[in-house]
N, C-alpha and C positions, 0 to 999 in steps of 0.2 A: 216768680213762677207759682202758679196755682197748684195746690196739692189735691190729687184725686181722693174722693171718698172711697175707701177700700171696702171690698166685699169678699165673699168666699171665692175659692178657686172655681173657675167656670169649666164646664165640660161641654162637648159638642151637643149633647142632648139638652142641656139647660139653655143653650143658645138657640135651639130649635123652637122654643116657645116665644121668642121675641116678637114675631109678627102678631101672634094672638094677644100678647100684652099691650102692644102698641094700638091694636084695634080696640081694646077695652078703653084705653085712655081717649082715643080719638072719637069714639062713638058715645061716650058718656054724656048724658043730658046735663046741661048746666043747672037746671032746676033740681035734679037729683042730688048733685054735689052740695048745693047750697042749702037744701032742706035738712041735711044732716041725718038721713036714715042710717041707723047704726050698721046694719048688715051690708048695705051698699057702700057706706064709707069704709068699711073694713076691706071690701073687695078692691076699692080704689087704692087704699093705702098699701095693701099687699101687692098689688100690681106695680105700684110705684117703687116699693122696696126691691122687687125683683128687677125692675128696670134700672134702678140705681146700681145694683150689683153687676148687671150686664153691661152697663155703660163705663165700667172701669177700664176697658180696653177699647181701642179705636176700631176694632174689627168690624163692628156692625153699626157704627155711628151714622152711616148714610141712611139707615132705616129710620132713625129718629127724626129726620127732617120733616116727616109728615105730621108729627105731633108737637112740634115746638110751639106753635101758636096756641094749642090747647094747654100746654104746660104754663104758659104765661097767663092764660085765662084763669087757670086754677089758683094761681097766686092771689087773685082778687076775691075769689068766692069760697075757697076751701077752708077747713079748720086748720089749726096750727100744725098738727102732726102731718097732715097732707102737704101743707105748704113747705115744711121742712124737707120732706122727701122730694118734692118738685125742685127745690133749690139744690139738693144733692145731685139730682140728675143733670140739671143745668150746669153745675160746676164741673162735673165729669165731662160733659160735652164741650165746655169751653176750654178744656185742656188740649183739645185737638184743633190746631190752627185751621184745618179745612172746615170745621164746623162754625167758626166765629162769624163768617159772613151770613150763614143761615140764622144764627142766633140774633144778629143785629137787624136782619131784614124781616124777621117774623112780625106779622101784624096782629095786633090784638083787637078784637071787636069792642 
């Protein structure tokens, strides 16, 4: 059994930011991530850290399906710290049996 990457206790207000965080990940330009701009990389990393914490429960996993393909893309182009956060999100999602088909079906460009 896979062990989830634990984060802080979630409140309903922190879960309300989930759509905005997912939009940041989904709309991020590939060239921006690979160019390594420091401030932009920090925004990406911070967003992924928050998504890691929010993915510790199954409650909102259905929202993550829209960005799974982007998470896989980030593994190929992002720096090590960002890749680590992506892996943490994917591990948390893989603990939910309902998410496994989405993780396996995601297509990477």
